[in-house]
RODO-2510 file (C-alpha; in nm, 4 decimals, decimal comma):
residues 286
     n   res          X          Y          Z
     1     m    -0,3137     1,9300    -1,1385
     2     s    -0,0035     1,7010    -1,1341
     3     i     0,0968     1,4641    -0,8643
     4     i     0,4514     1,7649    -0,7771
     5     s     0,1907     2,0272    -0,7440
     6     k    -0,0284     1,9375    -0,5251
     7     l     0,1942     1,7576    -0,2637
     8     t     0,3617     2,1242    -0,2569
     9     k     0,1119     2,3385    -0,2547
    10     s     0,1307     2,3841     0,1098
    11     s     0,2431     2,1986     0,4095
    12     g    -0,1562     2,1855     0,5592
    13     l    -0,2166     1,9111     0,3208
    14     i     0,0831     1,7306     0,3897
    15     a     0,0184     1,7513     0,7985
    16     l    -0,3525     1,5520     0,6865
    17     a    -0,1819     1,3251     0,4149
    18     l     0,0395     1,1998     0,6400
    19     a    -0,1509     1,1644     0,9933
    20     v    -0,3858     0,8066     0,8361
    21     q     0,0191     0,6710     0,8487
    22     v     0,1526     0,8273     1,2143
    23     q    -0,1445     0,6871     1,3716
    24     a    -0,0494     0,2957     1,3049
    25     h    -0,4250     0,2067     1,1135
    26     e    -0,4061    -0,0532     0,8310
    27     r    -0,4846     0,0446     0,4563
    28     f    -0,6028    -0,2536     0,2382
    29     m    -0,8350    -0,3133    -0,0469
    30     v    -1,0377    -0,5943    -0,0981
    31     p    -1,1550    -0,7041    -0,4585
    32     s    -1,4657    -0,9402    -0,5185
    33     h    -1,2635    -1,1470    -0,7491
    34     t    -0,9485    -1,2219    -0,7561
    35     l    -0,9747    -1,4814    -1,0845
    36     l    -1,1759    -1,4363    -1,3649
    37     s    -1,2743    -1,6115    -1,6507
    38     g    -1,4800    -1,6015    -2,0179
    39     d    -1,5027    -1,5045    -2,3198
    40     k    -1,6383    -1,0918    -2,2646
    41     a    -1,5209    -0,7769    -2,0676
    42     q    -1,5786    -0,8615    -1,7053
    43     a    -1,5835    -0,6240    -1,4059
    44     v    -1,4290    -0,6892    -0,9908
    45     t    -1,5508    -0,4049    -0,7597
    46     v    -1,2621    -0,2730    -0,4769
    47     t    -1,3703    -0,1667    -0,1933
    48     a    -1,0792     0,0192     0,0152
    49     s    -1,0732     0,1697     0,3470
    50     i    -0,8265     0,2900     0,7021
    51     s    -0,9002    -0,0371     0,9733
    52     n    -0,7190    -0,1676     1,2367
    53     a    -0,9832    -0,4966     1,2013
    54     i    -0,8236    -0,6288     0,8928
    55     f    -1,0539    -0,6484     0,5908
    56     h    -1,3263    -0,4753     0,8238
    57     p    -1,3845    -0,1380     0,7375
    58     d    -1,3914     0,1531     0,9577
    59     r    -1,3084     0,4604     0,7020
    60     p    -1,2985     0,5411     0,3333
    61     f    -0,9587     0,5212     0,1388
    62     g    -0,9583     0,6835    -0,2073
    63     d    -1,2341     0,9181    -0,3682
    64     s    -1,2492     1,1313    -0,6657
    65     n    -1,4545     1,3590    -0,5720
    66     t    -1,7962     1,2200    -0,6596
    67     g    -1,8388     1,0906    -0,3283
    68     a    -1,9607     1,1311     0,0647
    69     n    -1,7952     1,4479     0,2292
    70     v    -1,4560     1,2881     0,3548
    71     g    -1,3938     1,5829     0,5509
    72     d    -0,9876     1,5535     0,6666
    73     l    -0,9308     1,2939     0,4149
    74     k    -1,0102     1,5472     0,1248
    75     d    -0,5828     1,5959     0,0808
    76     l    -0,5101     1,2829     0,1300
    77     f    -0,7161     1,1644    -0,1859
    78     n    -0,6323     1,4590    -0,3841
    79     m    -0,3255     1,3354    -0,4024
    80     l    -0,3200     0,9460    -0,4273
    81     e    -0,3015     0,7960    -0,7950
    82     h    -0,5607     0,5476    -0,9027
    83     q    -0,3177     0,2819    -1,0978
    84     v    -0,4280    -0,0221    -1,2982
    85     i    -0,1090    -0,2517    -1,4871
    86     k    -0,2772    -0,3840    -1,7415
    87     p    -0,0963    -0,7505    -1,8669
    88     n     0,1375    -0,5560    -2,0929
    89     g     0,2905    -0,3409    -1,8375
    90     e     0,0726    -0,0426    -1,9178
    91     v    -0,0144     0,2223    -1,6135
    92     t    -0,3390     0,4166    -1,6165
    93     t    -0,4392     0,6336    -1,3779
    94     d    -0,8851     0,6661    -1,4577
    95     t    -1,0346     0,4248    -1,2648
    96     r    -1,3101     0,6137    -1,0884
    97     w    -1,3213     0,5660    -0,7153
    98     q    -1,6087     0,7180    -0,4802
    99     a    -1,5692     0,7149    -0,1052
   100     f    -1,8792     0,6422     0,1190
   101     a    -1,9156     0,6975     0,5101
   102     r    -1,7039     0,3532     0,5733
   103     l    -1,5522     0,2364     0,2707
   104     s    -1,4531     0,3271    -0,1138
   105     v    -1,5697     0,1521    -0,3848
   106     a    -1,4496     0,0662    -0,7640
   107     d    -1,5301    -0,1381    -1,0921
   108     v    -1,2360    -0,2412    -1,2542
   109     w    -1,3253    -0,3474    -1,5590
   110     f    -1,1119    -0,6913    -1,7182
   111     k    -1,0977    -0,6305    -2,1735
   112     e    -0,7107    -0,8359    -2,2353
   113     s    -0,6674    -1,1659    -2,0288
   114     g    -0,3893    -1,1138    -1,7721
   115     t    -0,2757    -1,0565    -1,5010
   116     y    -0,3866    -0,7256    -1,3498
   117     r    -0,2585    -0,4766    -1,0486
   118     i    -0,4991    -0,3261    -0,8640
   119     g    -0,3504     0,0289    -0,6787
   120     l    -0,4176     0,3374    -0,4458
   121     v     0,0089     0,5047    -0,4441
   122     q     0,0611     0,7679    -0,1885
   123     p     0,3534     1,0089    -0,3328
   124     e     0,6308     1,0890    -0,0997
   125     v     0,5429     1,3563     0,1696
   126     n     0,7675     1,4770     0,4612
   127     m     0,7547     1,4948     0,8292
   128     t     1,0516     1,6140     1,0505
   129     t     1,0967     1,4226     1,3650
   130     f     1,2904     1,5862     1,6799
   131     k     1,3393     1,5740     2,0823
   132     k     1,2135     1,8808     2,2677
   133     i     1,4037     2,0857     2,5211
   134     d     1,2260     1,8575     2,7860
   135     g     1,3671     1,5626     2,6598
   136     t     0,9882     1,4903     2,4399
   137     f     0,9649     1,3827     2,0749
   138     s     0,7607     1,5352     1,8803
   139     r     0,7108     1,6148     1,4905
   140     r     0,5980     1,8897     1,2581
   141     f     0,4892     1,8097     0,8893
   142     g     0,6318     1,9676     0,5812
   143     k     0,9041     2,0423     0,3965
   144     n     1,1967     2,2265     0,5601
   145     p     0,9597     2,2944     0,8907
   146     k     1,0351     2,5613     1,1807
   147     l     1,1337     2,3651     1,4085
   148     p     1,1409     2,4857     1,8193
   149     e     1,4568     2,6469     1,9203
   150     g     1,6857     2,4144     2,1635
   151     v     1,5465     2,0900     1,9440
   152     t     1,7956     1,7764     1,9577
   153     d     1,8233     1,4357     1,7398
   154     v     1,6350     1,6829     1,4178
   155     v     1,5779     1,3992     1,1451
   156     r     1,4341     1,4777     0,7789
   157     r     1,1777     1,1677     0,6761
   158     t     0,9850     1,0432     0,3684
   159     t     0,7252     0,8183     0,3994
   160     s     0,5157     0,6780     0,0591
   161     s     0,2736     0,3500     0,0214
   162     r     0,1233     0,1552    -0,2115
   163     i    -0,2063    -0,0392    -0,1218
   164     e    -0,2875    -0,3089    -0,3891
   165     t    -0,4251    -0,6010    -0,5146
   166     f    -0,3848    -0,8744    -0,8010
   167     i    -0,6276    -1,0219    -1,0524
   168     s    -0,6116    -1,2590    -1,3115
   169     f    -0,8503    -1,2696    -1,6459
   170     n    -0,8343    -1,6436    -1,8066
   171     a    -0,5052    -1,7072    -1,8534
   172     p    -0,2447    -1,5573    -1,4951
   173     n     0,0331    -1,4332    -1,6181
   174     l     0,3755    -1,4313    -1,3716
   175     g     0,5714    -1,2408    -1,6483
   176     a     0,2772    -0,9225    -1,5687
   177     v     0,3874    -0,9923    -1,2268
   178     k     0,6876    -0,6572    -1,2790
   179     p     0,7986    -0,3786    -1,0697
   180     t     0,7269    -0,0709    -1,1885
   181     g     1,0519     0,1026    -1,0412
   182     v     0,9185     0,2547    -0,7339
   183     g     0,8768     0,2064    -0,3765
   184     v     0,8016    -0,1589    -0,1930
   185     e     0,6729    -0,3568    -0,4626
   186     l     0,5576    -0,7648    -0,4765
   187     g     0,7443    -1,0490    -0,7281
   188     g     0,9034    -1,3699    -0,6956
   189     d     0,8075    -1,7647    -0,8283
   190     t     0,5021    -1,7659    -0,7529
   191     h     0,1671    -1,5732    -0,8956
   192     p    -0,0480    -1,4379    -0,5831
   193     n    -0,2818    -1,4806    -0,7921
   194     d    -0,2173    -1,9172    -0,7366
   195     l    -0,2638    -1,9632    -0,3763
   196     f    -0,3788    -2,2418    -0,1823
   197     a    -0,4323    -2,3641     0,1474
   198     g    -0,1170    -2,5556     0,3176
   199     e     0,1356    -2,4866    -0,0018
   200     t     0,4154    -2,2919     0,0216
   201     a     0,4182    -1,9356    -0,2075
   202     n     0,7658    -1,8103    -0,2751
   203     f     0,7956    -1,4689    -0,2691
   204     q     1,1012    -1,1904    -0,3114
   205     l     1,0212    -0,8201    -0,2502
   206     f     1,1535    -0,5490    -0,4488
   207     y     1,2512    -0,2024    -0,4320
   208     q     1,3548     0,1151    -0,6401
   209     g     1,2551    -0,1761    -0,9226
   210     k     1,5814    -0,4398    -0,7688
   211     p     1,5410    -0,6979    -0,5322
   212     i     1,5630    -0,5537    -0,1982
   213     t     1,8860    -0,5729     0,0022
   214     q     1,8113    -0,3098     0,2721
   215     p     1,6358    -0,4933     0,5841
   216     a     1,1902    -0,5025     0,6080
   217     k     0,9902    -0,5700     0,8322
   218     i     0,6924    -0,8101     0,6411
   219     k     0,4001    -0,9509     0,8772
   220     v     0,1155    -1,1278     0,7282
   221     i    -0,2419    -1,1477     0,9058
   222     k    -0,5830    -1,3443     0,8289
   223     a    -0,9130    -1,1814     0,7296
   224     g    -1,1063    -1,1438     1,0072
   225     t    -0,9780    -0,9953     1,2876
   226     r    -1,2940    -0,8023     1,4351
   227     h    -1,4167    -1,1563     1,5309
   228     r    -1,1784    -1,3406     1,7187
   229     n    -0,9601    -1,2538     2,0196
   230     e    -0,6428    -1,2760     1,8692
   231     r    -0,4760    -1,1272     1,5721
   232     n    -0,2560    -1,4430     1,4762
   233     e    -0,0054    -1,1541     1,3319
   234     q     0,2603    -1,3365     1,2233
   235     q     0,6270    -1,2217     1,1003
   236     l     0,8006    -1,3534     0,8083
   237     a     1,1335    -1,3936     0,7569
   238     v     1,2862    -1,2363     0,4685
   239     a     1,6649    -1,2834     0,3202
   240     k     1,9476    -1,0678     0,1905
   241     d     1,7993    -1,1006    -0,1549
   242     g     1,4675    -0,9960    -0,0524
   243     t     1,3152    -1,3401    -0,0987
   244     f     1,0306    -1,4946     0,1453
   245     n     0,8215    -1,7821     0,2028
   246     f     0,4456    -1,7768     0,3273
   247     t     0,2811    -2,1167     0,3965
   248     p    -0,1288    -2,0629     0,4925
   249     d    -0,3295    -2,2764     0,6821
   250     s    -0,6243    -2,2087     0,5567
   251     a    -0,7969    -2,0162     0,2423
   252     g    -0,9779    -1,6840     0,2615
   253     f    -0,8217    -1,4041     0,2404
   254     y    -0,4789    -1,2238     0,3942
   255     f    -0,3265    -0,9336     0,4345
   256     l     0,0477    -0,8353     0,3668
   257     a     0,2431    -0,5558     0,4778
   258     a     0,5558    -0,4735     0,4288
   259     e     0,7953    -0,1745     0,4622
   260     t     1,1747    -0,0667     0,4584
   261     m     1,3031     0,2418     0,5816
   262     e     1,6865     0,4151     0,3441
   263     k     1,9416     0,6278     0,5349
   264     v     2,0452     0,9085     0,1886
   265     a     2,3731     0,9842     0,1329
   266     q     2,3613     1,3580     0,2478
   267     p     2,4168     1,6099     0,1367
   268     a     2,0054     1,6518     0,1000
   269     d     1,7305     1,7572     0,1540
   270     v     1,5858     1,4045     0,3545
   271     d     1,8028     1,1572     0,5908
   272     v     1,6049     0,9254     0,5693
   273     k     1,2668     0,7563     0,3361
   274     h     1,0197     0,5172     0,4774
   275     f     0,8414     0,3023     0,2610
   276     s     0,4849     0,0393     0,2749
   277     l     0,3082    -0,1752     0,1128
   278     y     0,0181    -0,3341     0,1106
   279     l    -0,0857    -0,6226    -0,0156
   280     t    -0,4126    -0,7923    -0,0379
   281     l    -0,3980    -1,2079    -0,1151
   282     e    -0,6870    -1,4548    -0,1388
   283     v    -0,6056    -1,8297    -0,0850
   284     f    -0,7999    -2,1230    -0,2128
   285     p    -0,8559    -2,4073    -0,1069
   286     e    -0,6840    -2,7316    -0,1056
***
């Protein structure tokens, strides 16, 4: 079944797919390694989860119908595209994910040298927000849902996301870190597998394949929020051409979330499109 068919088979599917995102839970993946070397093919084990405790799993994220009973997440998982983007730009979608009670797991093999992008991509889903007669805000899921009488401030929306990490086998290849042209993506002068504590990384956000020009929000959180009193969330400034920089103060894994929205020219079947990027970066000691 195609992605489009999965998206349109029922409004119930769309409601379940979006429920996780609107509850403001983070999504992330964590690779066992971000740098590999050797003469033979090697594998990286990647875990993925939905949790507000950064990199501490809570609910699984991703499954190829071989794992645990994921209940209300099943339709969402059926929508996800399991991407591996090879150093030459080829996109494959045959990675097998298996869900467990608190996380999902996949093995990804690497044969050719270069930089790979591992991703779980959620296509656009629809929702409509509005203000009810009593003044309270509400929402309905699906495309063109039936709304209560007398509502105001009606906005038709879509939302999509990319959960991703970068892994380099032998020689990191900055040229391979190119946008696919769909949603929000990371680029820039600094290779995402060449990050060191105390050194400034210079990145750039892309939107639909071009440097982002509309406003965007970026936050960075170091791993381990479960074991400290403060999340220590950093809000990063984004220039008009999408460039931004980040100076990690210590080694470890970091969670970067970027989001933007675009108003759609009318007439159209949607008013606003929302896009999110959830990225895992590893920083090495000085």
